[in-house]
C-alpha positions in Angstrom: 55.3 65.3 77.4 58.0 66.0 74.7 57.2 65.2 71.1 58.9 62.1 69.8 62.2 63.0 68.2 62.5 66.4 69.8 65.8 67.4 71.4 66.4 68.1 75.1 67.1 71.7 75.8 70.8 72.4 76.5 71.6 75.0 79.2 75.0 76.7 79.4 77.1 76.1 82.5 76.9 79.8 83.3 73.1 79.6 83.3 73.1 76.6 85.5 75.4 78.3 88.0 73.3 81.5 88.0 70.2 79.4 88.7 71.8 77.5 91.6 73.2 80.7 93.1 69.8 82.5 92.8 68.2 79.4 94.3 70.5 79.4 97.3 70.9 83.2 97.8 67.2 84.0 97.5 66.1 80.7 99.1 63.8 79.9 96.2 61.9 76.6 96.0 62.9 74.3 93.1 59.5 74.9 91.5 59.7 78.7 91.7 63.3 78.7 90.4 62.2 76.5 87.5 59.3 78.8 86.6 61.3 82.0 87.1 64.2 80.8 84.8 61.8 79.1 82.4 63.6 75.8 82.7 60.9 73.4 81.6 57.3 73.4 80.3 56.6 70.6 82.7 56.8 71.9 86.3 58.0 68.5 87.7 60.8 68.1 85.2 61.9 71.7 85.8 62.0 71.1 89.5 64.0 67.9 89.1 66.5 69.6 86.8 67.1 72.4 89.2 67.4 69.9 92.1 70.0 67.9 90.1 72.0 71.1 89.3 72.0 72.1 93.0 73.2 68.6 94.0 76.0 68.7 91.5 76.9 72.2 92.6 77.1 71.1 96.3 79.0 67.9 95.5 81.5 69.1 92.9 81.2 72.9 92.9 81.0 75.1 89.8 83.3 72.8 87.9 80.7 70.0 88.1 78.2 72.1 86.2 80.8 72.9 83.5 81.0 69.4 82.1 78.2 67.7 80.2 76.9 64.7 82.1 74.6 63.3 79.5 75.5 60.5 77.1 78.6 59.6 79.0 81.0 56.8 78.4 78.6 54.0 78.1 78.9 50.5 76.6 78.6 51.9 73.1 82.1 53.3 73.0 85.2 51.7 71.4 86.7 48.7 73.2 90.0 49.4 74.9 93.1 48.2 73.2 94.7 45.5 75.3 98.4 45.0 75.9 99.8 42.3 73.6 100.7 40.0 76.4 97.3 40.3 78.0 95.6 39.7 74.7 97.7 36.5 74.2 96.9 35.3 77.7 93.2 35.8 77.0 93.3 34.0 73.6 95.1 31.1 75.2 92.5 30.9 78.0 89.7 31.0 75.5 91.3 28.1 73.5 91.8 26.1 76.7 88.2 26.6 77.8 86.9 25.6 74.4 89.0 22.4 74.5 87.7 21.7 78.0 84.1 22.3 76.9 84.5 19.9 74.0 86.1 17.3 76.3 83.2 17.6 78.8 80.6 17.3 76.0 82.2 14.1 74.7 82.5 12.7 78.3 78.8 13.5 78.9 77.8 11.7 75.7 79.9 8.7 76.7 78.3 8.6 80.2 74.8 8.9 78.7 75.5 6.1 76.2 76.9 3.9 79.0 73.7 4.5 81.1 71.5 3.6 78.2 73.4 0.4 77.6 73.2 -0.5 81.3 69.4 0.1 81.3 69.1 -2.1 78.3 70.9 -5.0 79.9 68.9 -5.0 83.1 
């Protein structure tokens, strides 16, 4: 298990391609390839890494191993800039929904009050 705060090892695209090519040409197992190329101290993690590289290689070719996959474009990025007309439409819709929400809250309060009065008269 990695120590807390330690960095993942980063392998060059050329290294990944060499591992996958050796794996396929020499018909190595994932475990043996991971051990031979010293990919991970943990055998299971090394096997998984090699397996993932082979999958990417088969799906996308060498170009797939050239780009870094980790830390992609997640929710933490900057929000996209909207077109002014789209932004105006969204602002108008939010205002309409807020007004509708207020109206429904007042209507609910009136209905509750009316029910309480009717219960009191019976």
